[in-house]
C-alpha positions in Angstrom: -127.4 -54.7 6.1 -126.3 -57.7 8.2 -125.9 -61.5 8.0 -126.1 -62.1 4.6 -129.0 -59.6 3.7 -126.5 -57.5 1.4 -126.2 -60.3 -0.8 -129.7 -61.8 -0.7 -131.4 -58.6 -1.8 -130.4 -58.7 -5.1 -130.0 -61.7 -5.8 -133.6 -62.6 -5.2 -134.5 -59.4 -6.5 -132.8 -61.2 -9.8 -134.3 -64.5 -9.2 -137.9 -62.9 -9.0 -137.3 -60.9 -12.3 -136.0 -63.9 -14.3 -138.7 -66.1 -12.9 -141.6 -63.5 -14.2 -143.4 -64.1 -10.7 -145.7 -61.1 -10.0 -144.3 -59.6 -7.0 -142.2 -56.9 -5.6 -139.0 -57.5 -3.5 -138.6 -54.2 -1.1 -135.6 -53.1 1.4 -136.6 -52.5 4.8 -135.0 -51.3 8.0 -135.3 -53.8 11.0 -138.3 -55.5 11.6 -137.5 -56.2 15.2 -137.0 -60.2 14.3 -132.8 -59.7 14.3 -132.3 -62.5 16.1 -133.5 -64.7 13.0 -131.0 -63.1 10.7 -132.1 -62.0 7.0 -136.0 -62.0 7.0 -138.6 -62.1 4.3 -141.8 -62.1 4.2 -144.5 -63.0 2.1 -147.6 -60.8 1.9 -150.6 -60.9 2.1 -149.7 -64.3 3.4 -147.9 -63.2 6.2 -145.6 -65.8 5.8 -142.3 -65.0 7.4 -139.0 -67.2 7.0 -136.2 -66.2 8.9 -132.1 -67.4 8.7 -132.8 -67.0 4.5 -129.6 -67.0 2.4 -129.4 -66.9 -1.1 -129.5 -70.8 -0.8 -133.1 -70.6 -0.2 -134.2 -68.9 -3.2 -135.5 -71.7 -5.3 -137.4 -72.4 -2.6 -139.0 -69.6 -1.8 -139.7 -69.2 -5.6 -141.2 -72.6 -5.3 -143.4 -71.3 -2.7 -144.6 -68.3 -4.8 -145.4 -70.2 -8.0 -148.0 -72.1 -5.9 -151.5 -71.4 -6.6 
């Protein structure tokens, strides 16, 4: 994993578990958008977030909590 993804994955997984939102955090290989750095995809809404860092986790959790 490059560009901070190694730090992002465990931090996002832990934050989701602590927030008790019903989502799955998964790792994948290259999604063809390497120029945007660490990428988070929220499915089934097909929301792609590029250049994501650990600092963005609260905003991502807020997106997941919206009904």
